[in-house]
C-alpha positions in Angstrom: 192.1 117.8 25.2 190.3 121.0 24.3 187.4 121.2 21.7 189.2 124.1 19.8 187.4 126.1 17.0 188.8 123.8 14.3 187.5 120.7 16.0 184.2 122.4 16.5 184.1 123.3 12.8 185.0 119.7 11.7 182.4 118.3 14.1 179.8 120.4 12.8 180.6 119.6 9.1 180.7 115.9 10.0 177.2 116.0 11.5 175.7 118.2 8.8 177.1 115.9 6.1 176.0 112.6 8.0 172.5 113.9 8.4 172.2 114.8 4.7 173.6 111.7 3.4 173.5 109.0 6.0 177.1 107.9 4.9 180.3 108.0 7.1 182.3 111.1 6.5 185.9 111.1 5.6 188.5 113.7 5.6 188.8 113.8 1.9 185.4 115.1 1.8 186.0 117.8 4.4 189.0 119.1 2.2 186.4 120.0 -0.3 184.5 122.4 2.0 185.5 126.1 1.6 185.9 126.6 5.6 188.9 124.1 5.7 191.9 125.5 4.2 194.2 122.7 5.5 195.5 119.5 4.4 193.8 116.2 4.4 196.3 114.8 6.9 195.6 117.6 9.3 191.9 117.1 9.2 192.5 113.3 9.8 194.4 114.1 12.8 191.8 116.2 14.1 189.1 113.6 13.4 191.3 111.1 15.3 191.3 113.5 18.2 187.5 114.0 18.1 187.0 110.1 18.1 189.4 109.8 21.1 187.3 112.5 22.9 184.1 110.6 22.3 182.6 113.0 19.5 182.9 110.6 16.6 183.2 107.1 15.9 184.2 104.8 13.0 181.7 102.1 12.1 184.3 100.2 10.1 187.9 100.2 9.7 187.8 101.5 6.1 185.0 103.8 6.6 184.9 107.5 7.6 183.4 108.7 10.9 179.9 109.3 12.2 178.7 111.3 15.3 178.2 109.7 18.6 175.5 110.6 21.0 177.9 113.1 22.6 178.7 114.5 19.2 175.1 115.2 18.4 174.5 116.7 21.9 177.4 119.0 21.4 176.1 119.9 17.9 172.4 120.6 18.9 173.6 122.7 21.9 176.2 124.9 20.8 177.2 124.3 17.1 174.0 124.0 14.9 173.1 126.8 12.7 169.6 128.3 12.7 166.9 127.2 10.3 164.5 129.6 8.8 161.0 128.1 7.9 160.0 128.7 4.4 156.8 130.4 3.7 154.9 127.3 2.6 156.0 125.5 5.9 154.9 128.4 8.0 151.5 128.3 6.2 151.0 124.5 7.0 151.6 125.2 10.7 149.6 128.5 10.8 146.5 126.7 9.5 146.5 124.6 12.6 147.5 127.5 15.1 144.9 129.8 13.9 142.0 127.4 14.1 139.5 128.4 16.7 139.9 125.8 19.5 137.1 124.5 21.8 139.9 122.5 23.8 143.3 121.2 23.4 142.5 117.7 22.4 140.5 119.1 19.4 143.8 119.8 17.6 145.7 116.9 18.4 145.4 115.0 15.1 145.9 118.1 13.1 149.0 119.2 15.0 150.6 115.8 14.4 149.9 115.8 10.7 151.2 119.4 10.3 154.5 118.6 12.1 154.9 115.4 10.1 154.2 117.2 6.8 156.7 120.0 7.5 159.5 117.8 9.1 158.8 114.7 6.9 159.6 112.6 10.2 157.2 110.4 12.2 155.3 113.0 14.5 153.2 112.8 17.5 150.9 115.0 19.7 150.6 114.2 23.5 147.6 115.5 25.4 147.7 115.2 29.2 144.3 114.1 30.6 144.9 114.6 34.3 145.1 117.7 36.0 142.0 119.5 34.6 141.0 122.3 36.9 137.8 124.3 36.8 138.2 128.1 36.5 134.6 128.9 36.9 131.1 127.3 37.1 127.8 129.0 35.7 124.3 127.8 36.3 121.3 128.5 34.1 117.7 127.7 35.3 115.8 126.1 32.5 112.4 125.2 34.4 111.2 124.5 37.9 112.9 121.1 37.7 115.8 121.2 35.4 118.9 123.5 34.9 122.2 123.7 33.0 125.5 123.5 34.7 128.4 124.9 32.8 132.2 124.2 33.9 134.8 126.3 32.3 138.3 124.9 32.8 141.5 126.8 33.0 142.9 125.3 29.7 139.8 126.9 28.0 137.8 123.9 27.4 134.1 123.9 28.5 131.8 121.1 29.7 128.1 121.5 30.2 125.2 119.2 31.3 121.5 119.8 31.5 120.2 118.1 34.7 116.6 117.2 35.7 115.8 116.8 39.5 112.8 116.2 41.7 113.8 119.4 43.8 111.8 122.4 43.2 114.3 125.1 41.8 114.4 128.8 41.5 116.8 131.6 40.8 117.9 131.7 44.4 118.9 128.1 44.6 120.8 128.3 41.3 122.7 131.3 42.7 123.5 129.5 45.9 124.7 126.5 43.9 126.9 128.4 41.6 128.5 130.5 44.5 129.2 127.3 46.4 130.8 125.6 43.5 132.9 128.5 42.6 134.0 128.8 46.2 134.9 125.0 46.9 135.6 123.4 43.6 137.6 126.1 41.5 141.4 125.7 41.0 141.7 122.1 42.4 141.7 118.7 40.5 139.2 116.0 41.4 142.0 114.1 43.0 142.6 116.9 45.5 138.8 117.0 46.7 138.6 115.7 50.3 135.9 115.0 52.8 136.0 118.4 54.3 135.5 120.0 51.0 132.4 118.0 50.5 131.0 118.6 53.9 131.6 122.3 53.7 130.1 122.5 50.1 126.9 120.6 51.5 126.8 123.0 54.5 126.9 126.1 52.2 123.8 124.5 50.3 121.8 124.8 53.6 118.6 122.9 53.3 119.4 121.6 49.9 121.7 118.7 51.0 120.1 116.3 48.5 120.4 118.7 45.7 124.1 119.3 46.8 124.9 115.6 46.7 123.4 115.5 43.1 125.5 118.6 42.0 128.6 116.9 43.2 127.8 113.7 41.1 127.3 116.0 38.1 130.4 117.8 38.6 132.3 114.4 38.9 130.6 113.4 35.6 131.8 116.6 33.9 135.4 116.0 35.1 135.3 112.4 33.8 134.0 113.3 30.4 137.5 114.7 29.7 139.7 112.6 27.5 142.3 110.4 29.3 145.8 110.9 28.2 146.3 110.2 24.6 148.9 110.1 22.0 148.2 110.6 18.4 151.0 109.4 15.9 151.2 110.3 12.3 153.4 108.9 9.5 154.8 105.8 11.2 155.7 104.4 7.7 158.3 107.4 7.4 160.3 105.5 9.9 160.8 102.7 7.4 162.3 105.1 4.8 165.6 105.4 6.8 168.1 102.7 6.9 168.4 102.8 10.7 164.7 101.4 10.6 164.7 98.8 7.9 164.6 96.2 10.7 160.9 96.2 11.6 161.8 95.2 15.2 163.4 98.6 15.7 160.1 100.4 14.6 158.1 98.2 16.9 160.5 99.1 19.8 159.8 102.7 19.1 156.0 102.5 19.1 156.2 100.2 22.3 157.9 103.1 23.9 155.1 105.6 23.1 152.4 103.0 24.0 153.8 102.8 27.6 151.6 105.7 28.4 152.6 106.1 32.1 156.3 106.5 31.3 155.7 108.6 28.3 153.3 110.9 30.2 155.8 111.4 33.0 158.4 112.3 30.5 156.3 114.8 28.8 155.2 116.4 32.1 159.0 116.9 33.2 159.7 118.9 30.2 160.8 122.5 30.8 158.0 124.9 29.6 159.1 127.0 26.5 162.1 124.7 25.8 162.5 121.9 23.2 163.8 118.7 24.7 166.1 116.2 22.7 166.7 112.6 23.8 169.1 110.3 22.1 168.7 106.4 22.5 172.3 105.8 23.6 171.8 108.4 26.4 168.6 106.9 27.8 167.8 103.5 26.6 164.9 103.2 28.9 163.1 105.9 27.0 164.2 105.6 23.3 166.0 102.8 21.4 169.6 103.2 20.3 170.0 105.0 16.9 166.7 107.0 17.6 166.3 110.7 18.0 163.4 111.9 20.1 162.6 115.6 20.1 159.5 117.3 21.6 158.3 120.7 22.8 155.8 121.1 25.6 152.5 123.0 25.3 151.8 124.9 28.3 148.9 126.9 29.7 149.3 129.5 32.5 152.9 127.8 33.2 151.6 124.3 33.3 152.6 121.5 30.9 149.3 120.2 29.4 150.6 118.5 26.4 153.4 118.2 23.8 154.3 118.0 20.1 157.3 116.2 18.8 159.0 113.9 16.3 160.7 110.5 16.4 163.4 109.6 13.7 166.9 108.5 13.2 169.5 109.9 15.4 170.8 111.9 12.3 167.7 113.7 11.8 167.7 117.4 10.5 167.6 118.9 14.0 167.8 122.6 12.7 164.6 122.1 10.9 162.9 120.0 13.5 163.6 122.4 16.4 162.5 125.4 14.3 159.2 123.7 13.5 158.4 122.6 16.9 159.4 125.8 18.5 157.2 127.9 16.0 154.3 125.7 16.4 154.2 125.3 20.1 154.8 129.0 20.7 152.0 129.7 18.3 149.7 127.2 19.7 150.4 128.3 23.2 149.8 132.0 22.4 146.7 131.3 20.5 145.3 129.4 23.5 146.3 132.0 25.9 144.3 134.7 23.8 141.4 132.5 23.7 141.3 131.7 27.4 141.7 135.5 28.2 138.8 136.3 25.9 136.7 133.7 27.8 137.6 135.1 31.0 136.7 138.6 29.8 133.3 137.5 28.7 132.8 135.7 31.9 133.7 138.9 34.0 131.5 140.9 31.7 128.6 138.6 32.2 129.0 138.7 35.8 129.2 142.5 35.9 126.0 142.6 34.0 124.2 140.1 36.5 125.5 142.4 39.3 124.2 145.5 37.5 120.8 143.7 37.0 120.4 142.8 40.7 121.1 146.4 41.7 118.3 147.7 39.5 
C-alpha cells in the first residue's frame, strides 16, 4: 500500500496534533482542518490504512490514533515543516555561542542551560574527554633551573606547567626541547605514544636524557589534566511535567541510560558531523526507554566529533523546534571554536616568524 499525498498529510496532522495536545487524534478533529476537504468517513479509512501500514496505532478501542515510532520517523525525515527561531530564542543561544572560550568544557553547563531554556525539555551537553591531541608546544625559559611548558591542543584548549629542575637550562636547551616535542608529540593522542617514539625523543635530546624523561612526565601530566568524559544534564524535573514520565521509574531509566558513560560516549562519537540524530525508544531500547525521544547534534572540530548537545523528552516532543535549536547552536559553536582556533594558530605562526627573524638578526 502506497503512502500517497493524502495519507502523508493526515499523518503529518496527526503527529502535529498529538505533539501539541498529548491526546489521541480522531477523524472528527481532522475534518476541522482546512487542508482536508473530504468526509470524516474518508479520513477514517485513510487512518485505518495508516494503522495497518504501521504509522499509527490506537491505544484504546474508543480512542483516536497516535503515531508509532515508524510514524514519527517518517514525520521527522520527510513531512515535518521548518521551525524559525524567535528573536528571543536566538538571543539566548547567541549569548553562549559568542562567549570567548578557553576550552570546550568551559561552555558545557551554559550550553545545556540555554538549550533547555529554549526547548523546555531536559537537555544535556556531552564532552568527550579522550582523543586530545597537541597541535603545538612552546617553551619559555624563566631561570637557570625553571621553565614554562605550554601545550596548545587542536580543540583550541591550552595547558601550561611551570617546572623546576636540577638541570642547568639555557635557550639552546629550551629550543631543542621545543623542537623535539613538536616533532614527536604533535598530532597523536597519549594512547598512541609507543616505546619507539619515546626512544627517538630521548635521542633527539642528546646529552639531556634525564631532562627528556622529566619532559615526558610533564607532558603526560598535561594530558591527564584534561577533564574526563562528562555529561551535564539540565532540567531533569521537566520530564515530570509530561504524562509519559509521571512514573518516576521511567525518569530513573532515562537517567541511568545517560549515566552509563561508556555506551553514551560511543553513541555520541558515532554521530555524523553536521547532522542531528534522533532516536526513538521503541527503535533502540538498549539506548533509550520506550516512549522516549532522544535528539542530539554533535560538536565537531576539524571534522572530529568532540562533544554533543541534545534533549531528552517524550516521544511526542516538538521536533521542529528542537532540531532548529540544536542545529543553530551546534553550527554556531562549531564556527566560533573554529574561528578561535584559527586565530590562535595565526598568533603562533606569527610568533614563530618573529622568533626566526630575531635569530637572523
